[in-house]
C-alpha positions as CSV (number, residue, x, y, z in Angstrom):
1,X,-32.5,83.1,26.2
2,X,-33.4,81.6,22.8
3,X,-30.8,81.9,20.0
4,X,-31.6,84.1,17.1
5,X,-32.7,82.4,14.0
6,X,-29.8,81.8,11.5
7,X,-29.7,84.1,8.5
8,X,-31.3,82.8,5.3
9,X,-29.2,81.8,2.3
10,X,-28.9,84.4,-0.5
11,X,-28.9,83.2,-4.1
12,X,-27.6,85.5,-6.8
13,X,-28.9,85.3,-10.4
14,X,-27.9,88.1,-12.8
15,X,-26.8,88.9,-16.3
16,X,-23.7,90.7,-15.2
17,X,-21.1,88.2,-16.3
18,X,-18.2,87.1,-14.1
19,X,-15.5,89.2,-15.6
20,X,-16.4,92.7,-14.2
21,X,-16.6,94.2,-10.6
22,X,-20.4,94.1,-10.4
23,X,-20.9,90.8,-8.7
24,X,-18.0,91.5,-6.2
25,X,-19.5,94.8,-5.3
26,X,-22.9,93.2,-4.6
27,X,-21.2,90.4,-2.6
28,X,-19.5,93.1,-0.5
29,X,-22.7,94.7,0.4
30,X,-24.3,91.4,1.3
31,X,-21.3,90.3,3.4
32,X,-21.4,93.7,5.3
33,X,-25.1,93.8,5.9
34,X,-26.0,90.1,6.4
35,X,-22.7,88.6,7.5
36,X,-24.2,85.3,8.7
37,X,-26.1,84.6,5.5
38,X,-24.5,81.9,3.1
39,X,-24.2,83.4,-0.4
40,X,-24.5,81.3,-3.5
41,X,-23.7,82.5,-7.1
42,X,-26.4,80.6,-9.0
43,X,-25.7,82.2,-12.4
44,X,-24.2,85.4,-13.7
45,X,-24.5,84.6,-17.4
46,X,-28.3,84.7,-17.6
47,X,-29.6,85.6,-21.0
48,X,-28.6,89.3,-21.4
49,X,-31.4,91.9,-21.8
50,X,-33.8,89.0,-21.9
51,X,-35.9,88.6,-18.7
52,X,-38.5,86.5,-20.5
53,X,-35.9,83.8,-21.2
54,X,-34.2,84.2,-17.9
55,X,-37.5,83.9,-16.0
56,X,-38.0,80.4,-17.4
57,X,-34.4,79.4,-16.5
58,X,-34.8,80.8,-13.0
59,X,-38.1,78.9,-12.5
60,X,-36.4,75.6,-13.3
61,X,-33.3,76.2,-11.1
62,X,-34.7,78.0,-8.0
63,X,-36.8,75.0,-6.5
64,X,-33.5,73.2,-5.7
65,X,-32.6,75.8,-3.1
66,X,-33.9,76.0,0.4
67,X,-37.5,77.0,0.8
68,X,-36.6,79.9,3.0
69,X,-33.8,81.4,0.7
70,X,-33.6,84.9,-0.6
71,X,-33.2,85.3,-4.4
72,X,-31.4,88.4,-5.6
73,X,-32.2,88.6,-9.3
74,X,-31.2,91.3,-11.8
75,X,-31.5,91.0,-15.6
76,X,-31.9,94.1,-17.7
77,X,-33.8,95.8,-19.3
78,X,-35.9,97.9,-16.8
79,X,-33.4,98.3,-13.8
80,X,-33.6,101.8,-12.5
81,X,-36.5,102.7,-14.9
82,X,-39.3,104.5,-13.1
83,X,-41.8,102.4,-15.0
84,X,-40.3,99.2,-13.5
85,X,-40.7,99.5,-9.8
86,X,-38.3,97.5,-7.4
87,X,-40.1,94.6,-5.9
88,X,-39.9,92.0,-3.3
89,X,-42.0,88.9,-4.0
90,X,-42.7,86.2,-1.4
91,X,-43.3,82.8,-3.0
92,X,-44.2,80.3,-0.2
93,X,-41.3,80.8,2.1
94,X,-38.9,82.2,-0.5
95,X,-38.2,85.8,-1.3
96,X,-37.3,87.2,-4.7
97,X,-35.9,90.8,-4.9
98,X,-35.3,92.7,-8.0
99,X,-36.9,94.7,-10.9
100,X,-40.5,94.2,-11.9
101,X,-39.6,93.3,-15.4
102,X,-41.1,89.7,-15.5
103,X,-38.0,88.0,-14.1
104,X,-39.9,86.4,-11.2
105,X,-43.2,85.8,-12.8
106,X,-42.7,82.3,-14.2
107,X,-41.6,80.9,-10.8
108,X,-44.3,82.7,-9.0
109,X,-47.1,81.6,-11.4
110,X,-46.0,77.9,-11.1
111,X,-45.9,78.1,-7.4
112,X,-49.4,79.7,-7.3
113,X,-50.7,77.0,-9.6
114,X,-49.4,74.5,-7.0
115,X,-51.3,76.1,-4.3
116,X,-48.5,78.2,-2.7
117,X,-49.2,81.7,-1.6
118,X,-47.7,84.5,-3.6
119,X,-47.4,88.2,-2.4
120,X,-45.8,91.3,-3.7
121,X,-44.3,94.4,-2.1
122,X,-43.2,97.5,-4.0
123,X,-39.9,98.5,-2.4
124,X,-40.3,102.3,-1.4
125,X,-37.2,102.5,0.7
126,X,-34.2,104.3,-1.0
127,X,-30.6,104.5,0.3
128,X,-28.9,107.9,0.8
129,X,-26.6,107.1,-2.2
130,X,-28.4,105.5,-5.1
131,X,-26.8,105.3,-8.5
132,X,-28.9,105.6,-11.6
133,X,-27.5,102.3,-13.1
134,X,-26.5,100.0,-10.3
135,X,-29.6,99.3,-8.3
136,X,-28.3,95.7,-7.8
137,X,-25.6,97.0,-5.4
138,X,-27.3,100.1,-3.9
139,X,-31.0,98.9,-3.6
140,X,-31.5,95.3,-4.3
141,X,-28.6,94.0,-2.2
142,X,-29.4,95.9,0.9
143,X,-33.1,94.7,0.7
144,X,-32.0,91.1,0.2
145,X,-29.7,91.4,3.3
146,X,-32.7,92.7,5.4
147,X,-34.9,89.8,4.3
148,X,-32.0,87.4,5.0
149,X,-31.9,88.8,8.5
150,X,-35.5,88.0,8.9
151,X,-36.8,91.7,8.7
152,X,-39.9,92.7,6.8
153,X,-39.6,94.1,3.3
154,X,-39.2,97.9,3.2
155,X,-42.2,98.8,1.2
156,X,-45.9,98.5,0.6
157,X,-48.0,95.6,-0.5
158,X,-49.3,95.9,-4.1
159,X,-51.4,93.9,-6.6
160,X,-49.4,91.8,-8.9
161,X,-51.0,90.1,-11.8
162,X,-49.4,86.9,-12.7
163,X,-49.2,85.4,-16.2
164,X,-50.6,82.0,-17.2
165,X,-48.4,79.1,-16.3
166,X,-46.8,78.3,-19.7
167,X,-43.6,77.0,-21.2
168,X,-41.4,78.8,-23.6
169,X,-40.8,77.0,-26.9
170,X,-37.3,78.5,-27.6
171,X,-33.7,78.3,-26.6
172,X,-33.2,80.2,-23.3
173,X,-29.7,79.4,-22.3
174,X,-26.4,78.0,-23.8
175,X,-23.8,76.4,-21.6
176,X,-20.0,76.3,-22.2
177,X,-20.3,72.9,-23.8
178,X,-22.5,74.3,-26.6
179,X,-25.6,72.7,-25.2
180,X,-28.9,74.6,-25.7
181,X,-31.5,74.7,-23.0
182,X,-35.1,75.2,-23.9
183,X,-38.0,76.7,-22.0
184,X,-40.0,73.4,-22.3
185,X,-40.6,71.3,-19.3
186,X,-40.1,67.6,-20.0
187,X,-42.8,66.6,-17.5
188,X,-45.5,68.0,-19.8
189,X,-44.5,66.1,-22.9
190,X,-44.7,62.4,-24.0
191,X,-41.5,60.5,-23.0
192,X,-40.7,59.9,-26.7
193,X,-41.4,63.5,-27.9
194,X,-38.4,65.0,-29.8
195,X,-37.6,68.7,-31.0
196,X,-37.6,70.2,-34.4
197,X,-35.2,73.1,-34.9
198,X,-35.6,74.5,-38.4
199,X,-35.6,71.5,-40.7
200,X,-33.6,69.3,-38.2
201,X,-35.6,66.7,-36.2
202,X,-33.8,65.8,-33.0
203,X,-34.8,62.5,-31.3
204,X,-35.2,62.2,-27.6
205,X,-32.6,60.2,-25.7
206,X,-32.0,59.5,-22.0
207,X,-28.4,60.8,-21.9
208,X,-25.4,61.4,-24.1
209,X,-24.2,57.9,-24.2
210,X,-27.5,56.7,-25.6
211,X,-26.6,58.1,-29.0
212,X,-23.6,57.8,-31.3
213,X,-20.7,60.2,-31.1
214,X,-21.5,63.5,-33.0
215,X,-25.3,62.8,-33.1
216,X,-27.5,65.6,-32.2
217,X,-30.5,64.9,-29.8
218,X,-32.6,66.2,-27.0
219,X,-33.0,65.1,-23.5
220,X,-34.5,66.0,-20.1
221,X,-31.7,67.9,-18.2
222,X,-31.2,67.9,-14.4
223,X,-33.5,70.9,-14.0
224,X,-36.4,69.2,-15.8
225,X,-36.1,71.2,-19.1
226,X,-35.6,69.8,-22.6
227,X,-32.0,70.5,-23.7
228,X,-30.5,70.2,-27.2
229,X,-27.0,68.5,-27.2
230,X,-24.5,66.6,-29.4
231,X,-22.7,63.7,-27.9
232,X,-19.1,65.0,-27.4
233,X,-19.8,68.0,-29.6
234,X,-21.4,71.4,-29.7
235,X,-25.1,71.7,-30.6
236,X,-24.6,75.4,-31.0
237,X,-21.9,74.9,-33.6
238,X,-23.4,72.0,-35.3
239,X,-27.0,73.3,-35.5
240,X,-26.4,77.1,-35.6
241,X,-28.4,77.7,-32.4
242,X,-28.7,81.0,-30.5
243,X,-30.8,82.3,-27.6
244,X,-34.3,82.9,-28.8
245,X,-34.2,80.2,-31.5
246,X,-37.7,78.7,-31.7
247,X,-38.2,75.0,-31.3
248,X,-41.2,72.8,-32.0
249,X,-42.2,69.5,-30.2
250,X,-42.4,66.6,-32.7
251,X,-42.4,62.8,-32.9
252,X,-39.2,61.4,-34.1
253,X,-38.8,57.7,-35.3
């Protein structure tokens, strides 16, 4: 008798924050319904109420995970709204489960441009007890558990129009060091291209030690995005940055 296939890894990406009970409640559902599936907390400080920025961050981070993983993603707004149907999106071998508010579109569009198959299902299944405001626990987590067990999505195939594969020229994430990640992929820019934020022009450097202490600069981070930083300082404090801050590609001497 052949052994059953191991459960797929489940990756969580939300704007819930780490201080409340929400992540733990979702984890409890996943542990009960897909007990053999590894569960990874990728990020719970995604840009709040900003699926557009979160989508570019997710698209940069998700390729590092196994090609058969299940991504459970929840970023408001739109969760529980009848106009934003719950969906399960298959991108190559990966699944993405969450609201249809744009969170998965950038990742899917880039995969499609690379020749991978992308399909979408509208989740029509509903649990017996479904809260109005916590579909992450009551709806998306059980569906993610099913997919991790190798079951089919509980819904119907639907048409899903993807946007063009574009970058986002603004700050999309700020880490606890005060570094500001942009939605610009370094691979599409000249190696010496810098960034301009307001009237400040930031040269491109290879890494922090390439510039003097206290100097602001930009560099290609580990996920392939241009990031604004200050050597041993906070770019947010020094430059007054915030999520949504526009940036412009420029040439710096």
